[in-house]
C-alpha positions in Angstrom: -0.1 25.3 -6.1 2.0 28.2 -7.4 3.5 30.6 -4.9 3.3 33.4 -7.5 -0.5 32.8 -8.2 -3.0 35.6 -7.8 -4.4 33.9 -4.7 -0.9 33.6 -3.2 -0.2 37.2 -3.8 -3.4 38.2 -1.9 -2.4 36.2 1.2 -0.3 37.2 4.1 1.2 33.7 4.5 1.8 31.2 1.7 2.8 27.6 2.4 4.3 26.2 -0.7 3.4 22.6 -1.2 6.3 21.8 -3.5 4.2 19.5 -5.7 5.3 21.1 -9.0 3.1 22.2 -11.9 -0.2 20.3 -12.4 -0.4 18.9 -15.9 -3.8 17.3 -15.6 -7.3 18.2 -14.5 -7.5 16.0 -11.4 -4.6 17.8 -9.5 -4.0 14.6 -7.5 -0.4 15.3 -6.5 -1.5 18.8 -5.2 -4.2 17.1 -3.0 -1.7 14.6 -1.7 0.8 17.3 -0.9 -1.8 19.4 0.8 -2.9 16.4 2.9 0.6 15.7 4.1 1.3 19.4 4.8 -1.9 19.8 6.8 -1.1 16.6 8.7 2.4 18.0 9.5 0.9 21.3 10.7 -1.7 19.5 12.9 1.1 17.3 14.3 3.2 20.4 15.1 0.2 22.2 16.8 -0.7 19.1 18.9 2.9 18.1 19.7 2.1 14.6 18.7 4.8 13.5 16.3 3.4 10.2 15.1 4.3 10.8 11.4 7.9 11.8 12.2 8.5 8.7 14.2 6.9 6.5 11.5 8.3 8.2 8.4 10.2 5.1 7.2 7.1 3.0 7.5 5.1 5.6 5.5 7.7 5.7 2.8 7.6 1.9 2.6 3.8 2.1 2.2 4.1 4.6 -0.6 6.6 2.3 -2.4 4.1 -0.6 -2.0 1.3 1.5 -3.5 3.5 2.5 -6.4 4.7 -1.1 -7.0 3.5 -2.9 -10.2 1.4 -5.5 -8.3 -0.6 -2.8 -6.5 -1.0 -0.8 -9.7 -2.4 -4.0 -11.4 -5.1 -4.1 -8.6 -5.9 -0.4 -9.2 -6.3 -1.0 -13.0 -8.5 -4.0 -12.3 -10.6 -1.9 -10.0 -10.9 0.9 -12.6 -12.1 -1.5 -15.2 -14.8 -2.7 -12.8 -15.9 1.0 -12.4 -15.7 2.0 -16.0 -19.2 1.0 -17.0 -21.0 2.1 -13.8 -23.9 4.5 -14.1 -23.5 5.8 -10.6 -20.8 5.6 -8.0 -21.3 6.5 -4.3 -18.1 7.2 -2.3 -18.5 6.8 1.4 -16.3 7.9 4.3 -16.4 9.0 7.9 -14.2 11.0 10.1 -11.0 12.0 8.4 -11.8 9.9 5.4 -14.9 11.9 4.5 -12.7 14.5 2.8 -11.0 11.7 0.9 -14.3 10.3 -0.2 -15.4 13.8 -1.5 -12.1 14.2 -3.3 -12.3 10.7 -4.8 -15.9 11.5 -6.1 -14.6 14.7 -7.7 -11.7 12.9 -9.4 -14.0 10.2 -10.8 -16.4 12.9 -12.1 -13.6 14.9 -13.7 -11.7 12.0 -15.2 -14.3 9.4 -16.1 -17.5 11.5 -16.5 -19.4 9.1 -14.2 -22.1 10.5 -12.0 -20.4 10.2 -8.6 -21.4 11.5 -5.2 -19.8 11.4 -1.8 -21.7 10.7 1.4 -20.9 10.3 5.1 -21.2 6.6 5.7 -23.8 7.0 8.5 -26.0 9.4 6.5 -25.9 7.0 3.5 -27.4 4.3 5.7 -30.5 6.6 6.2 -32.1 6.8 2.7 -29.5 7.2 0.0 -28.5 3.5 0.4 -31.8 2.7 -1.5 -30.1 4.2 -4.6 -27.8 1.2 -4.9 -28.7 -1.0 -7.8 -27.2 -3.0 -10.7 -25.0 -0.6 -12.6 -23.9 1.3 -9.4 -20.9 1.0 -7.2 -20.1 1.9 -3.6 -16.5 2.8 -2.7 -16.1 2.7 1.0 -13.2 4.3 2.8 -12.8 2.1 5.9 -9.4 2.1 7.7 -8.8 -0.6 10.3 -9.2 1.9 13.1 -12.7 2.7 12.0 -15.4 2.3 14.7 -18.0 1.8 12.0 -17.5 -1.8 10.9 -21.2 -2.6 11.4 -22.2 0.1 8.9 -19.6 -1.0 6.4 -20.9 -4.5 6.6 -24.5 -3.3 6.1 -23.6 -1.3 3.0 -21.7 -4.2 1.5 -24.7 -6.5 2.2 -27.2 -4.0 0.8 -25.1 -3.5 -2.3 -24.9 -7.2 -2.9 -28.7 -7.6 -2.5 -29.2 -4.7 -5.0 -26.7 -6.1 -7.6 -24.2 -3.2 -7.0 -20.5 -3.7 -6.6 -18.5 -2.6 -3.6 -14.9 -1.5 -3.2 -13.4 -1.4 0.3 -10.5 1.1 0.6 -8.7 0.5 3.9 -7.6 -2.1 6.4 -5.5 -5.1 5.8 -8.3 -7.6 5.1 -11.8 -7.7 3.7 -14.1 -9.4 6.3 -17.1 -7.5 4.9 -16.8 -9.4 1.6 -16.6 -6.4 -0.7 -16.1 -7.2 -4.4 -12.6 -5.5 -4.3 -10.3 -4.5 -1.5 -7.6 -2.0 -1.7 -5.5 -2.2 1.5 -4.4 1.2 2.9 -1.7 2.6 5.1 -2.1 2.4 8.9 -1.8 6.2 8.9 -5.5 7.1 8.9 -4.9 10.8 8.2 -3.0 9.8 5.1 -5.4 7.0 3.8 -5.8 9.0 0.6 -2.6 7.4 -0.7 -4.3 4.6 -2.6 
């Protein structure tokens, strides 16, 4: 995060992310700033300026997430997870990286055994680890082509007595225990 760091001094090109100094182990603002920066770089390379044209909508989404009502939902979700023995964080496509980062943050901050999986791989074996005392956090934006697998995981979790938290989309047709709506910008779905 620092342009004067040892790593930065070793590099030919340094892209400052302008997130400021990290004051906590999770480094969440660094991750968010990196995601936005890499999205902008990808946008520039592809010539597809979706984010630029939707910047105001994105800022409105961020304000919604930072609003007290959404934060209450986040706190309620955290209380649900606090006593879990295991948490499985699932994602696919661009959201797999977000699932992995979320798993790391939960391990670092809450000392709960947490592991990330690609959603489709979770369906082939690891899904049997769901039980009472475990939770599945599923990153599933509305544009996901994997609704069937999300529904299967939610159903299997309910059968096993585990809880599920759906992160993404504007509704919760799968019947997860909690739903955290997410931005329409799939590449930035890490914002919640």
